[in-house]
C-alpha positions as CSV (number, residue, x, y, z in Angstrom):
1,X,169.1,-133.8,212.7
2,X,171.9,-131.2,212.8
3,X,171.8,-129.0,215.9
4,X,171.5,-125.3,215.4
5,X,174.6,-123.1,215.4
6,X,175.5,-121.5,218.8
7,X,176.0,-117.8,218.4
8,X,179.3,-116.3,219.8
9,X,178.9,-114.5,223.1
10,X,179.5,-110.8,222.8
11,X,182.2,-109.6,225.3
12,X,181.9,-106.0,226.3
13,X,185.0,-105.6,228.6
14,X,186.7,-103.2,226.4
15,X,183.7,-100.9,226.7
16,X,183.4,-100.8,230.5
17,X,185.6,-97.6,231.0
18,X,183.5,-95.7,228.4
19,X,180.3,-96.9,229.9
20,X,181.4,-95.8,233.3
21,X,182.6,-92.5,232.0
22,X,179.2,-91.9,230.2
23,X,177.4,-92.7,233.5
24,X,179.5,-90.3,235.5
25,X,178.8,-87.6,232.9
26,X,175.1,-88.2,233.0
27,X,175.2,-87.5,236.7
28,X,177.3,-84.4,236.6
29,X,176.1,-82.7,233.5
30,X,173.3,-80.3,234.4
31,X,171.2,-80.4,231.2
32,X,172.1,-84.0,230.6
33,X,174.7,-85.4,228.2
34,X,174.0,-85.7,224.6
35,X,175.9,-88.6,222.9
36,X,176.2,-89.2,219.1
37,X,176.7,-92.8,218.3
38,X,178.1,-93.9,215.0
39,X,179.7,-96.9,213.4
40,X,179.4,-99.6,210.8
41,X,176.4,-102.1,210.8
42,X,176.8,-105.2,213.1
43,X,179.5,-103.3,215.0
44,X,177.5,-103.4,218.3
45,X,175.7,-100.0,218.1
46,X,172.4,-101.5,219.2
47,X,174.0,-103.2,222.2
48,X,176.0,-100.1,223.2
49,X,172.8,-98.1,223.0
50,X,171.1,-100.4,225.4
51,X,174.1,-100.5,227.8
52,X,174.3,-96.6,228.0
53,X,170.5,-96.3,228.4
54,X,170.1,-99.1,230.9
55,X,173.0,-97.8,233.0
56,X,171.4,-94.4,233.2
57,X,167.9,-95.8,234.0
58,X,168.9,-98.2,236.8
59,X,171.4,-95.9,238.4
60,X,170.7,-94.9,242.0
61,X,173.1,-92.0,242.5
62,X,172.2,-89.2,244.9
63,X,171.0,-86.9,242.0
64,X,168.8,-89.7,240.7
65,X,167.1,-90.3,244.0
66,X,166.1,-86.6,244.1
67,X,164.3,-86.7,240.7
68,X,160.7,-87.8,240.3
69,X,161.3,-89.7,237.1
70,X,164.5,-90.5,235.2
71,X,164.4,-90.9,231.5
72,X,166.5,-91.4,228.4
73,X,165.8,-89.9,225.1
74,X,166.7,-91.7,221.8
75,X,166.8,-90.2,218.4
76,X,167.1,-93.1,216.1
77,X,168.0,-92.1,212.5
78,X,168.8,-95.6,211.2
79,X,166.2,-96.4,208.7
80,X,167.6,-99.9,207.9
81,X,167.1,-101.5,211.4
82,X,165.5,-99.0,213.9
83,X,165.7,-100.0,217.5
84,X,162.1,-99.2,218.6
85,X,160.1,-98.4,215.5
86,X,159.4,-100.4,212.2
87,X,162.0,-100.5,209.3
88,X,162.1,-97.4,207.1
89,X,161.4,-95.0,209.9
90,X,163.3,-92.5,212.0
91,X,161.9,-91.8,215.5
92,X,162.2,-89.9,218.7
93,X,161.7,-92.1,221.7
94,X,161.4,-91.5,225.5
95,X,162.5,-94.4,227.7
96,X,161.9,-94.8,231.5
97,X,162.4,-98.6,231.8
98,X,165.5,-100.7,230.9
99,X,165.5,-102.4,227.5
100,X,166.8,-105.8,226.8
101,X,167.1,-108.2,223.9
102,X,167.3,-107.4,220.1
103,X,165.2,-104.7,218.5
104,X,162.5,-107.1,217.4
105,X,161.8,-108.0,221.0
106,X,160.8,-104.5,222.2
107,X,158.9,-102.5,219.5
108,X,157.3,-99.4,221.1
109,X,154.0,-97.6,220.6
110,X,153.0,-93.9,220.9
111,X,150.6,-94.8,223.8
112,X,153.2,-96.5,226.0
113,X,152.8,-95.6,229.7
114,X,156.5,-95.2,230.5
115,X,158.5,-95.8,227.3
116,X,157.0,-94.7,224.1
117,X,157.6,-93.3,220.6
118,X,157.1,-89.4,220.6
119,X,157.2,-89.0,216.8
120,X,158.0,-91.0,213.6
121,X,158.9,-90.2,210.1
122,X,158.9,-92.6,207.2
123,X,162.0,-92.3,204.9
124,X,162.1,-95.8,203.5
125,X,165.5,-97.3,202.2
126,X,167.9,-94.4,202.2
127,X,171.3,-94.3,200.4
128,X,173.7,-91.4,200.5
129,X,173.0,-90.6,196.9
130,X,169.3,-90.2,197.8
131,X,169.7,-87.5,200.5
132,X,167.7,-84.4,199.7
133,X,165.8,-81.8,201.8
134,X,163.2,-84.4,202.9
135,X,165.7,-86.4,205.1
136,X,167.3,-83.3,206.5
137,X,163.9,-81.7,207.4
138,X,162.6,-84.8,209.0
139,X,165.8,-85.1,211.2
140,X,165.5,-81.4,212.0
141,X,161.8,-81.9,213.0
142,X,162.6,-84.7,215.4
143,X,165.3,-82.6,217.0
144,X,162.9,-79.7,217.4
145,X,160.4,-81.9,219.1
146,X,163.0,-83.3,221.4
147,X,163.9,-79.8,222.4
148,X,160.5,-79.1,223.5
149,X,160.2,-82.5,225.3
150,X,163.4,-81.9,227.2
151,X,161.8,-78.8,228.9
152,X,160.2,-81.1,231.4
153,X,161.8,-82.2,234.8
154,X,164.6,-84.6,234.9
155,X,168.2,-84.9,233.8
156,X,167.6,-87.0,230.7
157,X,170.5,-88.5,228.6
158,X,170.0,-88.1,224.9
159,X,171.5,-90.7,222.5
160,X,171.5,-89.9,218.8
161,X,172.0,-92.9,216.5
162,X,173.7,-91.6,213.2
163,X,173.1,-93.8,210.2
164,X,175.6,-94.7,207.4
165,X,173.8,-92.6,204.9
166,X,174.9,-89.4,206.6
167,X,178.5,-90.2,206.2
168,X,178.8,-88.2,202.9
169,X,176.7,-85.2,203.6
170,X,178.2,-81.9,202.7
171,X,179.7,-79.3,205.0
172,X,176.6,-77.1,205.0
173,X,174.1,-79.9,206.0
174,X,176.6,-81.3,208.5
175,X,176.9,-77.9,210.2
176,X,173.2,-77.5,210.3
177,X,172.6,-80.9,211.9
178,X,175.5,-80.5,214.3
179,X,174.1,-77.2,215.5
180,X,170.7,-78.8,216.1
181,X,172.0,-82.0,217.6
182,X,174.5,-80.1,219.9
183,X,176.3,-83.3,221.1
184,X,178.5,-83.2,224.2
185,X,180.3,-86.3,223.1
186,X,180.8,-88.8,220.2
187,X,181.2,-92.5,220.5
188,X,182.4,-94.3,217.3
189,X,182.4,-98.0,217.0
190,X,185.5,-98.2,214.9
191,X,189.1,-98.3,216.1
192,X,190.3,-95.9,213.4
193,X,190.3,-92.2,214.1
194,X,189.9,-91.6,210.4
195,X,186.7,-93.6,210.3
196,X,184.3,-92.8,207.5
197,X,181.6,-92.6,210.1
198,X,183.4,-89.6,211.7
199,X,183.9,-87.8,208.3
200,X,181.0,-85.2,208.7
201,X,181.5,-84.6,212.4
202,X,185.2,-84.7,213.2
203,X,186.2,-81.2,212.3
204,X,183.0,-79.9,213.9
205,X,183.7,-81.8,217.1
206,X,187.3,-80.5,217.2
207,X,186.2,-76.8,216.7
208,X,183.7,-77.1,219.5
209,X,185.7,-79.1,222.0
210,X,183.4,-82.1,221.7
211,X,185.3,-85.3,222.8
212,X,185.4,-88.3,220.5
213,X,185.7,-91.9,221.8
214,X,186.8,-94.7,219.4
215,X,185.7,-98.0,220.7
216,X,186.8,-101.5,219.4
217,X,184.3,-103.5,217.5
218,X,183.6,-106.8,219.4
219,X,183.6,-110.0,217.6
220,X,180.1,-111.4,216.9
221,X,178.0,-113.3,214.5
222,X,176.2,-111.5,211.8
223,X,172.7,-112.0,210.4
224,X,171.8,-111.0,206.8
225,X,170.3,-107.7,206.6
226,X,167.3,-109.0,204.7
227,X,166.7,-111.6,207.4
228,X,166.8,-109.0,210.2
229,X,164.5,-106.8,208.2
230,X,161.9,-109.5,207.7
231,X,162.1,-110.4,211.5
232,X,161.5,-106.8,212.4
233,X,158.6,-106.6,210.0
234,X,157.1,-109.7,211.5
235,X,157.6,-108.4,215.0
236,X,155.8,-105.2,214.1
237,X,152.7,-106.9,212.6
238,X,152.5,-109.6,215.2
239,X,153.2,-107.7,218.4
240,X,150.0,-107.0,220.4
241,X,150.6,-104.3,223.2
242,X,149.3,-105.1,226.6
243,X,149.3,-103.3,230.0
244,X,152.5,-102.1,231.8
245,X,154.3,-101.7,228.4
246,X,154.3,-105.4,227.8
247,X,154.0,-106.9,224.3
248,X,152.6,-110.3,223.3
249,X,153.0,-112.2,220.1
250,X,149.9,-113.0,218.0
251,X,150.7,-116.1,216.1
252,X,147.9,-115.9,213.5
253,X,149.2,-115.3,209.9
254,X,148.9,-111.6,209.2
255,X,147.2,-112.4,205.7
256,X,144.7,-114.9,207.3
257,X,143.0,-112.7,210.0
258,X,140.3,-111.1,207.9
259,X,138.6,-109.3,210.8
260,X,141.4,-107.0,211.9
261,X,141.5,-104.5,208.9
262,X,141.5,-100.7,208.4
263,X,139.2,-99.6,205.7
264,X,140.0,-96.2,204.0
265,X,138.0,-94.4,201.3
266,X,140.1,-92.7,198.6
267,X,137.6,-90.6,196.8
268,X,136.0,-87.2,197.6
269,X,136.8,-84.2,199.7
270,X,136.6,-86.2,202.9
271,X,138.5,-89.3,201.8
272,X,140.8,-90.9,204.3
273,X,143.5,-91.5,201.7
274,X,144.4,-88.2,199.8
275,X,147.5,-89.4,198.2
276,X,149.7,-92.5,197.3
277,X,153.4,-92.0,197.1
278,X,156.0,-94.3,195.7
279,X,159.7,-94.2,197.0
280,X,162.6,-95.4,194.9
281,X,162.4,-96.2,191.2
282,X,159.9,-95.1,188.6
283,X,156.5,-96.7,188.4
284,X,154.1,-95.5,185.7
285,X,150.9,-94.0,186.7
286,X,148.8,-96.9,185.2
287,X,150.7,-99.4,187.2
288,X,150.0,-98.0,190.6
289,X,147.2,-100.5,191.4
290,X,149.4,-103.5,190.6
291,X,152.4,-102.3,192.9
292,X,150.2,-101.1,195.7
293,X,147.9,-104.2,196.3
294,X,149.8,-106.8,198.4
295,X,152.5,-104.4,199.4
296,X,153.5,-102.8,202.8
297,X,152.9,-99.0,203.0
298,X,153.6,-96.4,205.6
299,X,150.6,-94.6,206.8
300,X,151.4,-90.9,207.0
301,X,149.1,-88.3,208.6
302,X,149.2,-85.0,206.7
303,X,147.9,-81.5,206.9
304,X,147.0,-81.6,203.3
305,X,146.6,-77.9,202.7
306,X,150.2,-77.4,203.6
307,X,151.6,-79.8,200.9
308,X,153.0,-78.6,197.7
309,X,152.8,-75.2,196.0
310,X,149.5,-73.3,195.7
311,X,150.6,-70.5,193.4
312,X,149.0,-70.0,189.9
313,X,152.2,-70.7,188.1
314,X,152.7,-74.1,189.8
315,X,149.1,-75.0,189.0
316,X,149.4,-74.2,185.4
317,X,152.5,-76.4,185.2
318,X,150.6,-79.3,186.7
319,X,147.8,-78.7,184.2
320,X,150.3,-78.9,181.4
321,X,151.2,-82.4,182.4
322,X,149.4,-85.1,180.6
323,X,147.6,-86.3,183.7
324,X,143.8,-86.3,184.6
325,X,143.4,-84.2,187.7
326,X,140.2,-84.3,189.7
327,X,138.9,-80.9,190.5
328,X,138.2,-81.8,194.1
329,X,141.8,-82.9,194.5
330,X,143.1,-79.4,193.9
331,X,141.5,-78.3,197.1
332,X,142.9,-81.3,199.0
333,X,146.3,-82.2,197.7
334,X,148.3,-80.6,194.9
335,X,150.2,-82.9,192.6
336,X,147.7,-85.7,192.6
337,X,146.9,-87.6,189.4
338,X,144.1,-90.1,189.2
339,X,144.7,-93.6,187.8
340,X,142.2,-95.6,185.9
341,X,141.0,-97.1,189.2
342,X,140.6,-93.5,190.6
343,X,143.6,-94.0,193.0
344,X,145.1,-90.6,194.0
345,X,148.8,-91.0,193.0
346,X,151.0,-88.3,194.3
347,X,153.4,-87.4,191.5
348,X,156.7,-86.2,193.0
349,X,160.1,-85.2,191.7
350,X,163.6,-85.8,193.0
351,X,162.9,-84.1,196.3
352,X,161.5,-87.0,198.1
353,X,157.7,-87.6,198.1
354,X,156.6,-84.1,198.9
355,X,155.4,-84.3,202.5
356,X,156.9,-81.5,204.7
357,X,158.2,-82.8,208.0
358,X,156.6,-80.2,210.2
359,X,153.1,-81.0,208.8
360,X,153.3,-84.9,208.6
361,X,153.9,-87.8,210.8
362,X,154.1,-91.6,210.3
363,X,151.4,-93.4,212.3
364,X,152.7,-96.8,211.5
365,X,152.8,-99.5,208.7
366,X,150.0,-101.3,206.9
367,X,149.7,-104.3,204.7
368,X,147.4,-103.5,201.6
369,X,145.2,-106.6,201.5
370,X,142.7,-105.3,199.0
371,X,141.7,-102.3,196.7
372,X,138.0,-102.3,196.4
373,X,137.5,-100.2,193.1
374,X,133.7,-100.3,193.3
375,X,133.6,-98.8,196.7
376,X,136.7,-96.7,196.2
377,X,138.3,-98.2,199.4
378,X,141.7,-99.5,200.4
379,X,141.9,-102.2,203.0
380,X,144.9,-102.6,205.3
381,X,146.3,-104.9,208.1
382,X,148.2,-103.0,210.8
383,X,148.6,-105.9,213.2
384,X,148.7,-105.0,216.9
385,X,149.0,-101.3,216.0
386,X,145.6,-101.2,214.3
387,X,143.6,-99.7,217.2
388,X,146.3,-97.0,217.9
389,X,146.4,-96.0,214.2
390,X,142.7,-95.8,213.9
391,X,142.4,-93.7,217.1
392,X,145.1,-91.3,215.9
393,X,143.5,-91.0,212.3
394,X,140.3,-89.6,213.8
395,X,139.8,-86.2,211.9
396,X,143.0,-86.7,209.8
397,X,143.8,-87.6,206.2
398,X,146.7,-89.8,205.3
399,X,149.2,-90.5,202.4
400,X,150.1,-94.0,201.8
401,X,153.8,-94.2,201.1
402,X,155.2,-97.3,199.4
403,X,158.8,-98.2,199.4
404,X,159.6,-100.5,196.5
405,X,161.4,-103.7,197.2
406,X,165.2,-103.4,197.3
407,X,167.6,-105.4,195.2
408,X,168.5,-107.6,198.2
409,X,164.9,-108.4,198.9
410,X,163.8,-105.9,201.7
411,X,160.3,-104.6,201.7
412,X,159.1,-107.7,200.0
413,X,156.1,-109.5,201.6
414,X,157.3,-113.1,200.9
415,X,157.4,-113.7,204.7
416,X,153.6,-113.0,205.1
417,X,152.8,-115.5,202.3
418,X,155.1,-118.1,203.9
419,X,153.1,-117.8,207.2
420,X,149.9,-118.8,205.3
421,X,151.7,-121.7,203.5
422,X,153.1,-122.9,206.8
423,X,149.6,-123.1,208.4
424,X,148.4,-125.1,205.4
425,X,151.1,-127.6,205.9
426,X,150.2,-128.2,209.6
């Protein structure tokens, strides 16, 4: 039998001066440094993030000893492979303990005792051509929440991970985000000073005197994006939180454990599910049932009355559409069309899926195991996050957001089916 390939060791010697510089800055900067990290995928951004955060958290300088609790704040805008939250999300994270290992080894929850997710938004698979008000509003919302959170004691370092899909934003959007991020330094994992990852920020940094550091990209082995995506999905659904911010692996196939389900009604004024939104690609209204069952969805809590237009002109326009609208739904969620199975499909245009960032929040992901048409119920598996999601849903209504599978196979659920097949062979 052929032995498994040994991965190359990642050498970080070329980063040491920059890491030391960032550490000194975190001690001397009164409000705490704000570092914007950017670079290509598999360049070591995740490793650099952990190095910066860990160096800050384990430091014992004189200023640190005088503080009751030192923390680091991470604003992760990478929807492809987030560091602490499930794929498709952007998040605001507070850290008080060092982090080790790849992203799939340290998923965080909102109820962590020391390190935790403060807020998440689900954007799905984002390309530069897809950027609209939705993505910008969600980023701005996380930055606004972070500003409120920083008012507490401590000299927190803030690290912002910029995704590739921000590389081509226009000047107006870049200026808006720059003012909200207010970085005190940029670290780009690309030796070129003309890197595409610096394109939106370079002139803004120069005009504000914000230093830019270009670091070399260390040689390392790459894992296919779809493989990393599946591993993170498995980690999310199989991780069970325990005490002291520890996480354990539940080895039972996610589709085989019938007892751990969330059941949500989708009919009536007090329904748990008030909308079903589809991201990327066109799916006919009558095909909603087929694409929803057996798929992974984001569970997004909403303040339903704040969604969509409420003026008479907008309502007339909706009535003009050839869709069957339930009268009750007009008082719950505008823009909803009922399918033959009575599923509340949220019909949206090009501006994302119509959920304003200020009045919505992603609670987690769920695997749709069954749609019970007779009972008007949707059943979901949420893995180790089930109890947390159920607790946070009390008194709230949700929209289920479905990201269609990408051309390279991400957001498919083949891995879950393989788990069941593997058990059958054992």
